[in-house]
KEMARPA-927143 format. One record per residue: z, y, x of N, C-alpha, C, O in turn; residue in one letter. Coordinates in steps of 0.2 Angstrom, whole numbers. Example, Ala and Ser with C-alpha at 12.3 -4.5 7.8 and 13.67 -1.06 7.14 Angstrom:
2
ATOM  n.c3  n.c2  n.c1 ca.c3 ca.c2 ca.c1  c.c3  c.c2  c.c1  o.c3  o.c2  o.c1 type
ATOM    39   -28    66    39   -22    62    39   -16    66    42   -17    71    A
ATOM    35   -11    64    36    -5    68    39     0    64    40     6    67    S
//
This chain:
320
ATOM  n.c3  n.c2  n.c1 ca.c3 ca.c2 ca.c1  c.c3  c.c2  c.c1  o.c3  o.c2  o.c1 type
ATOM   675   560  -220   670   564  -224   665   559  -227   663   554  -223    M
ATOM   663   560  -233   658   555  -236   651   555  -232   648   550  -232    L
ATOM   649   561  -230   643   561  -226   643   557  -220   638   553  -219    A
ATOM   648   557  -217   649   552  -211   649   545  -213   646   541  -210    E
ATOM   652   543  -219   653   536  -221   646   534  -223   644   528  -222    E
ATOM   642   539  -226   635   537  -228   631   536  -222   627   531  -222    I
ATOM   631   540  -217   627   539  -211   629   532  -208   624   529  -205    A
ATOM   635   530  -207   637   524  -205   634   518  -209   632   513  -206    Q
ATOM   634   519  -215   632   514  -220   624   513  -219   622   508  -219    W
ATOM   621   519  -218   613   518  -217   612   514  -211   607   510  -211    R
ATOM   616   514  -206   615   510  -200   616   502  -201   612   498  -200    K
ATOM   621   501  -205   623   494  -207   619   491  -212   617   485  -211    R
ATOM   616   495  -216   612   492  -222   605   492  -221   601   490  -225    A
ATOM   602   494  -215   595   494  -213   592   487  -214   586   486  -215    A
ATOM   596   481  -213   594   475  -214   594   472  -221   592   466  -222    G
ATOM   596   476  -226   596   474  -233   603   470  -234   608   470  -231    G
ATOM   602   465  -239   607   460  -241   613   464  -245   612   469  -248    G
ATOM   619   461  -245   624   463  -249   626   470  -247   628   474  -251    Q
ATOM   626   472  -240   628   478  -238   624   484  -241   627   489  -243    E
ATOM   617   482  -242   613   487  -246   615   487  -253   616   493  -256    L
ATOM   616   482  -256   617   482  -263   624   485  -265   624   489  -270    R
ATOM   629   483  -262   635   486  -263   635   494  -261   638   498  -265    F
ATOM   632   496  -256   631   503  -254   628   507  -259   630   512  -261    G
ATOM   622   504  -262   619   508  -267   623   509  -273   623   515  -276    V
ATOM   627   504  -275   632   505  -281   637   511  -279   639   515  -283    E
ATOM   640   510  -273   645   515  -271   642   522  -270   645   527  -273    W
ATOM   636   523  -268   633   529  -268   631   532  -275   633   538  -276    I
ATOM   629   528  -279   628   530  -286   634   532  -290   634   537  -293    A
ATOM   640   529  -288   646   531  -291   648   538  -289   650   542  -293    R
ATOM   648   539  -282   649   546  -279   645   551  -282   647   557  -283    H
ATOM   638   549  -283   634   554  -285   635   556  -292   635   562  -294    A
ATOM   637   551  -296   640   553  -303   646   557  -303   647   561  -308    G
ATOM   650   557  -298   656   561  -298   655   568  -295   659   572  -294    E
ATOM   648   569  -293   647   576  -291   646   577  -284   645   583  -281    G
ATOM   646   572  -280   645   573  -272   637   574  -271   633   571  -273    S
ATOM   636   580  -267   630   582  -265   627   577  -260   621   576  -260    A
ATOM   631   575  -256   629   570  -250   626   564  -254   621   561  -252    D
ATOM   630   561  -259   628   555  -262   622   556  -266   617   552  -266    A
ATOM   621   562  -269   615   563  -273   609   564  -269   604   561  -271    R
ATOM   610   567  -263   604   567  -258   602   560  -256   596   558  -256    Y
ATOM   607   556  -255   606   549  -252   602   545  -258   598   541  -257    M
ATOM   604   546  -264   601   543  -270   594   545  -271   590   541  -273    L
ATOM   593   551  -269   586   554  -269   582   550  -264   576   548  -265    A
ATOM   584   549  -258   581   545  -253   579   538  -255   574   536  -254    V
ATOM   584   535  -258   584   528  -260   578   527  -265   574   523  -265    L
ATOM   579   532  -270   574   531  -276   567   533  -274   563   530  -277    T
ATOM   566   538  -270   559   539  -267   556   534  -263   550   533  -263    A
ATOM   561   530  -260   559   525  -255   558   518  -259   554   514  -256    S
ATOM   561   517  -264   562   511  -267   566   506  -263   565   500  -263    G
ATOM   571   509  -260   576   504  -256   582   503  -260   586   508  -262    I
ATOM   583   497  -262   589   495  -266   589   497  -273   593   494  -277    G
ATOM   584   501  -275   583   503  -282   575   503  -283   571   504  -278    V
ATOM   573   503  -290   566   504  -291   563   511  -289   567   516  -290    P
ATOM   557   511  -286   555   517  -284   553   521  -290   550   519  -294    Q
ATOM   555   528  -290   554   532  -295   554   539  -293   559   542  -292    D
ATOM   548   542  -291   547   548  -288   550   554  -292   553   559  -290    L
ATOM   549   554  -299   551   559  -303   559   559  -303   562   565  -303    K
ATOM   562   553  -304   569   553  -304   572   555  -297   577   559  -296    T
ATOM   568   553  -291   570   555  -285   570   563  -284   575   566  -281    A
ATOM   566   566  -287   565   574  -287   571   577  -291   574   582  -289    L
ATOM   573   573  -296   579   576  -300   585   576  -296   589   580  -295    D
ATOM   586   570  -292   592   569  -288   592   574  -282   597   578  -281    H
ATOM   586   575  -280   585   580  -274   586   587  -276   590   591  -272    L
ATOM   584   589  -282   585   596  -284   592   597  -286   595   603  -285    S
ATOM   596   592  -288   603   593  -290   607   593  -283   612   597  -283    Q
ATOM   605   589  -278   608   590  -272   607   597  -269   612   600  -266    A
ATOM   601   599  -269   599   606  -267   603   611  -270   606   616  -267    A
ATOM   604   611  -277   608   616  -281   615   616  -279   618   621  -279    Q
ATOM   617   610  -277   624   609  -275   625   612  -267   631   611  -265    A
ATOM   620   614  -264   621   617  -257   619   612  -252   621   613  -246    G
ATOM   616   606  -253   615   601  -248   609   604  -244   603   604  -246    H
ATOM   610   605  -237   604   609  -233   598   604  -233   592   607  -233    P
ATOM   599   598  -231   593   593  -230   589   593  -237   583   593  -237    R
ATOM   593   592  -243   589   592  -249   585   599  -250   580   598  -253    A
ATOM   588   604  -248   585   611  -249   578   611  -245   573   613  -247    Q
ATOM   579   609  -239   573   609  -234   568   604  -237   562   606  -237    R
ATOM   570   598  -239   565   593  -241   561   595  -247   555   594  -248    E
ATOM   565   598  -252   562   600  -258   557   606  -257   551   606  -260    L
ATOM   558   610  -252   554   615  -250   547   612  -247   542   614  -248    A
ATOM   549   607  -243   543   604  -239   538   600  -244   532   600  -243    A
ATOM   541   597  -249   537   594  -254   532   598  -258   527   597  -260    L
ATOM   534   605  -259   530   610  -262   526   613  -257   520   616  -259    V
ATOM   527   612  -250   523   615  -245   525   623  -244   521   627  -241    G
ATOM   532   624  -246   534   631  -245   538   631  -238   544   631  -238    N
ATOM   534   632  -232   537   631  -226   540   638  -224   545   638  -220    W
ATOM   539   643  -227   542   650  -226   549   649  -228   554   652  -225    T
ATOM   550   646  -234   557   645  -237   561   641  -232   567   642  -232    L
ATOM   558   636  -229   562   632  -224   565   636  -219   571   635  -217    I
ATOM   561   641  -216   563   645  -211   569   649  -213   574   651  -210    D
ATOM   568   652  -220   574   656  -223   580   652  -223   585   655  -222    K
ATOM   579   646  -226   585   641  -226   589   641  -220   595   641  -219    I
ATOM   585   639  -214   588   639  -208   591   645  -205   596   645  -202    A
ATOM   589   651  -208   592   657  -206   598   659  -211   601   664  -210    A
ATOM   599   655  -216   605   656  -220   603   661  -226   607   663  -230    G
ATOM   596   662  -227   594   666  -232   592   662  -238   586   660  -239    K
ATOM   596   660  -242   595   656  -248   592   659  -254   594   665  -255    L
ATOM   588   656  -258   585   659  -264   591   659  -269   596   656  -268    P
ATOM   590   663  -275   594   663  -281   596   655  -283   592   651  -282    P
ATOM   602   655  -286   605   648  -287   600   644  -292   599   638  -291    A
ATOM   597   647  -296   592   644  -301   585   642  -298   581   639  -302    G
ATOM   584   643  -292   577   642  -289   576   635  -288   570   633  -288    S
ATOM   581   631  -287   579   624  -285   576   620  -290   572   616  -289    W
ATOM   578   621  -297   575   617  -302   568   620  -303   563   616  -305    Q
ATOM   567   626  -302   560   629  -302   555   626  -297   550   624  -298    H
ATOM   558   625  -291   555   622  -285   553   615  -287   548   612  -285    L
ATOM   558   611  -290   557   604  -291   551   604  -296   547   599  -296    R
ATOM   550   608  -301   545   608  -306   538   610  -302   533   608  -305    S
ATOM   539   613  -297   532   615  -293   530   609  -289   524   610  -286    A
ATOM   533   604  -288   531   598  -284   525   595  -288   526   592  -294    V
ATOM   519   594  -285   513   592  -288   513   584  -287   510   582  -282    D
ATOM   515   580  -291   515   573  -290   508   570  -290   506   566  -286    L
ATOM   504   573  -294   497   571  -294   493   572  -288   489   568  -285    A
ATOM   495   578  -285   492   579  -278   494   575  -273   490   573  -268    A
ATOM   501   573  -273   503   569  -268   500   562  -268   499   559  -263    W
ATOM   499   560  -274   496   553  -275   489   553  -275   486   547  -277    L
ATOM   485   558  -274   478   559  -275   475   554  -270   477   555  -264    E
ATOM   469   551  -271   465   547  -267   460   552  -263   456   555  -267    I
ATOM   460   553  -257   456   558  -254   448   555  -254   447   549  -254    P
ATOM   444   560  -253   437   558  -252   436   555  -245   438   558  -240    A
ATOM   433   549  -244   433   546  -237   426   546  -235   421   547  -239    G
ATOM   425   543  -229   418   542  -226   419   536  -222   424   534  -219    Q
ATOM   414   532  -223   413   525  -220   412   526  -212   407   529  -211    A
ATOM   416   523  -208   415   523  -201   411   516  -200   407   516  -195    L
ATOM   412   511  -204   409   505  -203   409   501  -210   415   501  -213    S
ATOM   403   499  -213   404   496  -219   406   488  -218   408   485  -223    P
ATOM   405   486  -212   406   479  -211   407   477  -204   402   477  -200    D
ATOM   413   477  -202   420   477  -205   421   484  -209   418   489  -207    P
ATOM   426   483  -213   427   489  -217   432   494  -214   438   493  -213    R
ATOM   429   500  -212   433   505  -208   431   512  -211   425   513  -212    I
ATOM   436   516  -213   435   522  -217   439   528  -214   444   526  -211    A
ATOM   437   534  -214   441   539  -212   441   545  -218   437   544  -222    T
ATOM   446   549  -217   447   555  -222   450   560  -218   454   560  -214    A
ATOM   447   566  -219   449   572  -216   455   575  -219   456   575  -225    R
ATOM   460   578  -215   465   582  -218   469   578  -223   471   581  -228    R
ATOM   471   572  -222   475   568  -226   482   571  -227   485   571  -232    Y
ATOM   485   573  -221   491   576  -221   490   583  -219   486   584  -214    L
ATOM   494   588  -221   494   595  -218   497   595  -211   501   590  -209    S
ATOM   496   600  -208   499   601  -201   506   601  -201   509   598  -197    A
ATOM   509   605  -206   517   605  -206   520   598  -207   525   596  -204    P
ATOM   516   594  -211   519   587  -213   518   583  -206   523   578  -205    L
ATOM   513   583  -203   512   580  -196   518   581  -192   521   577  -188    C
ATOM   519   588  -191   525   590  -187   532   587  -189   536   586  -185    E
ATOM   532   587  -196   539   584  -199   539   577  -197   545   575  -195    W
ATOM   534   573  -197   534   566  -195   536   565  -188   540   561  -186    L
ATOM   534   569  -183   535   569  -176   543   570  -175   546   567  -172    I
ATOM   545   576  -178   552   578  -177   557   572  -180   562   571  -177    R
ATOM   555   569  -186   559   564  -189   560   558  -184   565   555  -184    S
ATOM   554   556  -181   555   550  -178   556   550  -170   558   545  -167    G
ATOM   555   556  -167   555   557  -160   562   555  -157   562   551  -152    Q
ATOM   567   556  -160   574   554  -157   575   547  -156   579   545  -153    P
ATOM   571   543  -160   572   536  -160   567   532  -156   567   526  -157    R
ATOM   563   535  -152   557   532  -149   560   527  -144   565   528  -140    L
ATOM   557   521  -143   558   516  -139   552   512  -137   547   513  -140    G
ATOM   553   507  -133   547   503  -131   544   500  -137   547   496  -140    R
ATOM   537   501  -138   534   497  -143   534   490  -142   534   487  -137    A
ATOM   533   486  -148   534   479  -147   528   476  -151   524   479  -154    T
ATOM   527   469  -150   522   465  -154   526   459  -157   532   458  -155    I
ATOM   523   456  -161   525   449  -164   524   444  -159   518   443  -157    Y
ATOM   529   440  -157   528   434  -153   524   429  -157   526   427  -163    D
ATOM   519   426  -155   515   421  -158   518   415  -160   517   412  -165    A
ATOM   523   413  -156   526   406  -157   533   407  -161   534   404  -166    D
ATOM   537   412  -160   543   413  -163   543   418  -169   547   417  -174    S
ATOM   538   422  -169   538   427  -174   542   433  -173   542   438  -177    G
ATOM   546   433  -168   551   438  -166   547   444  -163   542   443  -160    A
ATOM   550   450  -163   547   456  -159   549   455  -152   555   454  -150    L
ATOM   544   457  -148   546   458  -141   541   463  -137   536   464  -140    R
ATOM   543   465  -132   539   469  -128   533   465  -125   534   459  -124    S
ATOM   528   469  -123   522   465  -120   518   470  -115   518   476  -117    D
ATOM   516   467  -110   512   472  -105   506   475  -108   503   480  -105    E
ATOM   503   472  -113   497   475  -116   499   481  -120   494   485  -121    R
ATOM   505   482  -122   507   488  -126   512   492  -122   518   490  -122    R
ATOM   510   498  -119   514   502  -115   517   508  -118   520   512  -115    T
ATOM   515   509  -124   517   516  -128   524   515  -130   527   509  -130    N
ATOM   527   520  -133   533   520  -137   532   520  -144   527   523  -147    T
ATOM   537   519  -148   537   519  -155   544   520  -158   549   518  -155    A
ATOM   544   522  -165   550   523  -168   549   521  -175   544   522  -178    A
ATOM   554   517  -178   553   515  -185   556   520  -190   562   523  -189    Y
ATOM   553   522  -196   556   526  -201   560   521  -206   558   520  -211    Y
ATOM   565   518  -203   569   513  -207   574   517  -211   574   523  -211    D
ATOM   579   513  -214   584   516  -219   588   522  -215   590   527  -218    L
ATOM   589   521  -209   593   525  -205   590   532  -204   593   537  -203    E
ATOM   583   532  -204   579   538  -202   576   541  -208   575   547  -209    V
ATOM   573   537  -213   569   540  -218   572   545  -222   578   545  -224    I
ATOM   568   550  -224   570   555  -229   565   555  -235   561   551  -235    D
ATOM   566   560  -239   562   560  -245   555   562  -244   550   560  -247    V
ATOM   554   567  -239   547   568  -237   543   562  -234   538   561  -236    V
ATOM   547   559  -230   543   553  -227   542   548  -233   537   544  -233    V
ATOM   547   547  -237   546   542  -243   540   544  -247   536   540  -250    A
ATOM   539   551  -248   533   553  -252   527   552  -248   521   550  -251    F
ATOM   527   552  -241   521   551  -238   519   543  -238   513   541  -239    I
ATOM   524   539  -238   523   532  -239   521   531  -246   516   526  -247    R
ATOM   523   534  -251   520   534  -258   513   536  -258   509   533  -262    A
ATOM   511   541  -254   504   543  -254   500   537  -251   494   536  -253    R
ATOM   502   534  -246   499   528  -243   498   522  -248   493   519  -248    V
ATOM   504   521  -251   504   516  -256   498   517  -262   495   512  -264    S
ATOM   498   523  -264   493   525  -269   486   524  -266   481   521  -269    A
ATOM   485   526  -260   478   525  -256   476   518  -256   470   516  -258    L
ATOM   481   513  -254   479   506  -254   480   502  -260   478   497  -261    A
ATOM   482   506  -266   483   503  -272   487   496  -272   486   491  -275    N
ATOM   493   497  -268   498   492  -268   505   495  -270   506   501  -269    V
ATOM   509   490  -272   516   492  -273   519   495  -266   517   493  -261    S
ATOM   524   499  -267   528   501  -261   531   495  -257   532   496  -251    I
ATOM   532   490  -260   535   484  -257   530   481  -252   532   477  -248    S
ATOM   523   482  -253   518   480  -249   518   483  -242   514   481  -237    G
ATOM   522   489  -241   521   493  -235   527   490  -230   533   490  -232    L
ATOM   525   488  -224   530   487  -219   533   494  -217   531   499  -220    E
ATOM   539   493  -213   542   499  -211   537   503  -207   534   501  -202    T
ATOM   536   510  -209   532   514  -206   534   516  -199   540   515  -197    S
ATOM   529   517  -194   531   519  -187   528   525  -185   523   527  -187    Q
ATOM   531   528  -180   529   534  -176   527   531  -170   531   528  -166    L
ATOM   520   532  -168   518   530  -161   517   536  -156   514   541  -158    L
ATOM   519   535  -150   518   540  -145   515   537  -139   517   532  -136    H
ATOM   510   540  -136   506   538  -130   506   544  -125   504   549  -127    Y
ATOM   509   543  -120   508   548  -114   502   546  -110   499   541  -111    R
ATOM   501   550  -105   495   549  -101   495   542   -98   501   540   -95    V
ATOM   490   538   -98   490   531   -96   493   526  -100   492   520   -98    G
ATOM   496   527  -106   499   522  -110   494   520  -115   490   524  -118    E
ATOM   494   514  -117   489   511  -121   492   505  -125   497   502  -123    E
ATOM   488   503  -130   489   497  -133   482   493  -132   477   494  -136    F
ATOM   482   488  -127   476   485  -126   473   481  -132   476   481  -137    A
ATOM   467   478  -131   463   475  -136   467   470  -140   471   466  -137    V
ATOM   468   471  -147   472   467  -151   469   467  -158   465   471  -160    H
ATOM   472   462  -162   470   462  -169   477   464  -173   482   461  -170    C
ATOM   477   467  -178   483   468  -182   485   463  -187   490   462  -189    D
ATOM   480   459  -189   482   453  -194   486   448  -190   486   448  -184    Y
ATOM   489   444  -194   493   439  -191   489   432  -191   486   431  -196    L
ATOM   489   429  -185   485   423  -184   488   417  -187   493   415  -185    D
ATOM   485   414  -193   489   409  -196   489   402  -192   492   398  -194    P
ATOM   485   402  -187   485   396  -182   491   396  -177   493   391  -174    N
ATOM   495   402  -177   501   402  -173   507   401  -177   508   404  -183    N
ATOM   512   397  -175   517   395  -179   521   401  -182   523   401  -188    A
ATOM   523   405  -177   527   411  -179   524   415  -184   527   418  -189    G
ATOM   517   417  -183   514   421  -188   513   417  -194   514   421  -200    H
ATOM   512   411  -194   511   407  -201   517   408  -205   517   408  -211    A
ATOM   523   407  -202   529   408  -205   530   415  -208   532   415  -214    R
ATOM   528   420  -204   529   427  -207   524   428  -213   526   431  -218    D
ATOM   518   425  -212   513   426  -218   516   423  -224   515   426  -230    I
ATOM   519   417  -224   521   413  -229   527   417  -233   528   417  -239    A
ATOM   531   420  -228   537   424  -231   535   431  -234   538   432  -239    A
ATOM   531   434  -231   530   441  -233   522   443  -234   521   449  -235    T
ATOM   518   439  -233   511   440  -234   507   442  -228   510   443  -222    G
ATOM   500   442  -228   496   444  -223   495   452  -222   495   455  -227    Q
ATOM   494   454  -216   493   461  -214   486   463  -216   482   461  -212    R
ATOM   485   465  -222   478   466  -224   475   473  -222   469   473  -220    A
ATOM   479   478  -221   476   485  -220   480   488  -214   486   487  -214    L
ATOM   477   492  -211   480   496  -206   478   504  -208   473   505  -209    T
ATOM   483   508  -208   483   515  -210   485   519  -204   491   518  -202    V
ATOM   481   523  -201   484   528  -195   482   535  -197   477   536  -200    L
ATOM   487   539  -196   486   546  -197   488   550  -190   493   548  -187    V
ATOM   483   554  -188   483   557  -182   487   563  -183   486   568  -186    Y
ATOM   493   564  -179   498   569  -180   497   575  -175   500   580  -176    L
ATOM   492   574  -170   491   580  -166   484   579  -163   481   573  -164    N
ATOM   481   584  -160   474   583  -157   474   587  -151   468   588  -148    D
ATOM   479   589  -148   479   593  -142   480   588  -136   484   589  -131    D
ATOM   475   583  -135   475   579  -130   468   576  -128   464   577  -133    Y
ATOM   467   574  -123   460   571  -121   461   563  -120   466   561  -119    E
ATOM   455   560  -122   455   553  -122   459   550  -128   459   554  -133    G
ATOM   461   544  -128   466   542  -133   462   540  -140   465   540  -145    G
ATOM   456   538  -139   452   536  -145   455   529  -148   458   526  -144    D
ATOM   454   528  -154   455   521  -157   448   518  -157   443   520  -160    T
ATOM   447   513  -153   440   510  -151   440   503  -154   445   499  -153    T
ATOM   434   501  -157   433   494  -160   427   491  -155   421   493  -157    F
ATOM   429   488  -150   424   486  -145   418   481  -148   413   481  -146    P
ATOM   420   477  -153   415   472  -156   410   475  -160   404   472  -161    D
ATOM   411   481  -162   406   484  -166   403   491  -163   399   494  -165    I
ATOM   406   493  -157   404   498  -153   405   505  -157   401   510  -156    G
ATOM   411   505  -160   413   512  -164   420   514  -161   424   510  -159    R
ATOM   421   520  -162   427   523  -160   429   529  -164   424   532  -167    S
ATOM   435   531  -165   437   537  -169   443   540  -165   447   537  -163    F
ATOM   442   547  -166   448   551  -163   449   557  -168   445   561  -169    K
ATOM   454   556  -172   455   561  -178   458   568  -175   461   568  -170    G
ATOM   456   573  -180   460   579  -179   466   578  -182   468   574  -185    R
ATOM   471   583  -181   477   583  -184   477   582  -191   474   587  -195    K
ATOM   481   577  -194   481   576  -201   476   571  -203   476   569  -209    G
ATOM   471   569  -199   465   565  -201   468   557  -202   473   555  -199    D
ATOM   464   554  -206   466   547  -208   461   542  -206   455   543  -206    L
ATOM   463   536  -203   459   531  -202   462   525  -205   468   523  -204    L
ATOM   458   521  -209   460   515  -212   455   509  -211   449   510  -212    V
ATOM   458   503  -209   453   498  -209   456   491  -212   462   490  -211    F
ATOM   452   487  -214   454   481  -217   454   476  -212   448   474  -209    W
ATOM   459   472  -211   460   467  -206   457   461  -208   456   456  -204    N
ATOM   456   460  -214   453   454  -217   446   455  -220   444   460  -222    L
ATOM   443   449  -221   436   449  -224   438   449  -232   443   448  -234    K
ATOM   433   451  -236   434   451  -243   437   444  -246   440   444  -251    P
ATOM   436   439  -243   439   432  -245   446   431  -243   449   426  -244    D
ATOM   449   436  -239   456   436  -237   457   433  -230   463   432  -228    G
ATOM   452   430  -227   452   427  -220   452   433  -215   449   438  -216    T
ATOM   455   432  -209   456   437  -204   449   438  -201   444   434  -201    P
ATOM   448   445  -200   441   447  -197   442   449  -190   445   455  -189    D
ATOM   440   445  -186   441   446  -178   437   452  -176   439   455  -171    G
ATOM   432   455  -180   428   461  -178   433   467  -178   431   472  -176    R
ATOM   439   466  -181   443   472  -181   447   473  -175   452   477  -175    T
ATOM   446   469  -170   449   470  -163   448   477  -161   443   480  -162    R
ATOM   454   480  -159   453   487  -157   458   489  -151   462   485  -150    H
ATOM   457   495  -149   461   497  -143   464   504  -145   460   508  -147    V
ATOM   470   505  -144   473   512  -144   473   514  -136   477   513  -132    G
ATOM   467   518  -135   466   520  -128   471   525  -126   473   529  -130    T
ATOM   472   525  -119   477   530  -116   474   537  -116   468   538  -114    A
ATOM   478   542  -117   476   549  -116   475   550  -109   479   547  -105    P
ATOM   471   554  -107   470   556  -100   473   563   -99   474   565   -93    T
ATOM   474   567  -104   478   573  -103   482   574  -110   480   572  -115    R
ATOM   488   576  -109   492   577  -115   495   571  -118   496   566  -114    G
ATOM   498   571  -124   501   565  -127   499   565  -134   497   570  -137    E
ATOM   498   559  -136   495   557  -143   501   555  -147   505   551  -145    K
ATOM   501   557  -154   506   555  -159   502   552  -165   497   555  -167    W
ATOM   504   547  -167   501   544  -173   507   541  -178   512   539  -176    L
ATOM   505   542  -185   509   538  -190   505   532  -191   499   532  -193    F
ATOM   509   526  -191   506   520  -192   509   516  -198   515   516  -198    S
ATOM   504   513  -202   507   509  -208   503   503  -208   497   503  -209    Q
ATOM   506   497  -208   503   491  -210   505   489  -217   510   490  -219    W
ATOM   500   486  -220   501   484  -227   499   477  -228   494   474  -226    I
ATOM   504   474  -232   504   467  -233   501   465  -240   502   469  -245    R
ATOM   498   459  -241   496   456  -247   498   449  -247   499   446  -242    I
ATOM   499   446  -253   500   439  -253   495   435  -249   489   437  -249    P
ATOM   497   430  -246   493   426  -242   487   423  -245   481   422  -242    A
ATOM   487   422  -252   482   419  -256   477   424  -259   472   422  -262    T
ATOM   479   430  -258   475   436  -261   469   438  -257   469   438  -251    Q
ATOM   463   439  -261   457   441  -257   458   449  -257   462   452  -260    S
ATOM   453   452  -253   453   459  -252   447   462  -255   445   468  -253    T
ATOM   443   459  -259   437   461  -262   438   467  -266   433   470  -269    A
//
């Protein structure tokens, strides 16, 4: 079945290259021939900017066509983009709306609202740290947890010498990547929302992560920027740019402890469900700001879930 072939391709093509390019052409051809599975996959790719230019309006067209053709994931994700969570429950129960409803639902997706920059509040003017309340709705937070939870594994860090990912005793939590194998249209729209917030192209976003902390698990004091004095980091910066911003969205709040703490400035933050924390890892001149050292402290009760997004800029660019 084509759906199974696409699922296997998503695993193989996560690293990009020819497998991605040829696969996009193959999917587009099947979509043109009327395959709902291919049309849905084309919606994911177009919303994400993976293998094709990002175009949210065109992605919605693909998604509504797949929904119209009876694709269950397309139907649920189109309803989620509108915020019609009751409809998702009805879809799960097999109670589908009239056939013409999917185009009406597509028209109800408010792109301007998705890309709106929220009103924020400064947690620190120098270094630059800001917060925003209710950046994502509670159902979207739950969507992110459900999407990433099956892929959780030991969280990693960049090795300073090799630049490769490895586990480290300072980071004991788990994490999952929203890569090509996992990402859906809803997650792609959330990434587009972050892209608009940071005023960068979607290509400036690293692969988003779901972070999970159980009681006692932490990410000890660290900086998110890459140290240009380390050989592995320097190579990474030259290839893909410096990690300029960190965006965290708090996906739940039913736990104790678990603050994000900045010890050098004596500030900490613990968001409510859906709240946003963003901080600039670089000074306005583009050099690393050591004062952004922070700790993902361990929960003392319950478990903590976060959506994490690192944002890159060219190594020579300032952040003023």
